[in-house]
N, C-alpha and C positions, 0 to 999 in steps of 0.2 A: 773096226773103228771108223774107217773111211766112210762107210755107208751112213753112219749116224751123224756125220758132220754136214750140217746144212748152212751154218753161219759161224762167224767168229765166236759167238756166245756159247756155242756147243762145247767149246774148249774150257770154259770156266771151271768145271769140276776137277780138271786134271792139271791146271796151271800150278797149283801148289807142289805137286810132285815134280814138275819140270824145274821149278825154282830150287827145290831140294837137290835134284840131280846136278844142277849147275853149281850150287853152293858146295857140294861134296866133291866137285871135280870129276864127275862121271860123264860129262857131256853137256849138250845143250839142245834146245828146241827153238826154232825161230819161225815166225810168220813171214810170209812173202807178200809184199804189196806191189801192185802194178797200176799205174795211173790212179793212185789214191784208193784202190780197192784191195781188200784181202783176197788173194787168189790161191794161196797154198801154204804148205809147211815143209820145212826141212829140219832134220835133226839127227842125232846120234843115238844109237843104242849104247848101253854103257861102254865106256872106254876101258879096255883091259890094259892098265898101265904096266903090268909086269911084262907083257908081250908087245906093248906099244902099238895096239891095234884097236880098231873100232869098225862098226858097221853103220853105214849111213842110210837113212830112209827119207822118202819125200813123197809128196803128192801135189798135184796142181789141178785147179778147176778146169773143166773142159773148155771153157771160154778162153783160157789163157794158154792152152796147148799150142805149140807150133810157132811161138814167138821168141824162142831162145831163153826164156826166163829161167827155167830150171837148170839149163846147162850153165848159165852164168852164176846161179846160186850155188850149185855144186862146186864149180870152179873156185868161187870165193871161199867156200868152206875148206877146200883142199889146201888153199894157201894157209889158213889158220892151222889146220891139222898137221901139215908137214913142216911149216916154218915156226909157228909159235909153240905148238904142243910137241913138236919133234916126234910125231908118231911114225912108225915104220910101214904100216899097212892100213889101207882103208878098203872095206868091202861094201859092195852094193848087191842086193838080191832083187831081181825083177821077175815078175811072172812070165812064164814062157809065152804067153799070149799077149803080153803087154808090150807091144812093139815100140810105142812112144817112149816108154820108160827105158827100154833097152838101148835106145839111141843115145842116151845121155852118157853112160859109161863108155860106150863105143867111141863117141866123139872126143872124150877126154882121155883116151889112151888106156883105159882099164883092160885087163886081160880076162877073157872068159875062161873060167876054171872048170866048169861042169854044171850038171843039173842036180839040184837038191830035190829028191822025190818027196812029194807031199810036204813041201817045206812051209806052206802057209795055209791057214784056215781062213777062207774068204767066201762070202756069198753062199754059205751053208755047206761047203765041201772043201776038201783039200786041193791045193794047186801046186804044181811043180814050179820051181824057181830056177832061173839061171843065176849062178854065182859069179860075180866079177870082182876082181881085186886090182889095186894099184899100189905098188911099192914106192916108198919115198925116193929111192935111188932112180927109178924109172921116171918119176915125176920131175926130179931135179934135172935129169938129162933133157927132158922136153922143155924145161924152162930156159935152159942154156942154149938150146939149138933151135 
């Protein structure tokens, strides 16, 4: 999907499914703007309410990388997920070669759990992913201290 996105208009065909996801309480997708420009997306894969967990995904345009934008966006989402939704676990998967993306969960206190072999199909082949997670109890401890 990332390769097909060249502008905000490329999202129009899937906005309806995102609205349905939100209406059904299965998560949300949000655009990220910086200096008035659309620079990325952040969102949840379906929320597993029985286990009170979800997986978060994100992407940022190359021009916006290195400005702390995505770290702030993920942190804001964590407040919603742990405080309002009362989830217990948030997971982020990052390509093992995607060093910028890996920095975000590391900065926010996520724990590296391992490698998911062939975890994602991207650019015409499978890629391994690092799996990071953050528990609500760990997040609450960090908020208090």
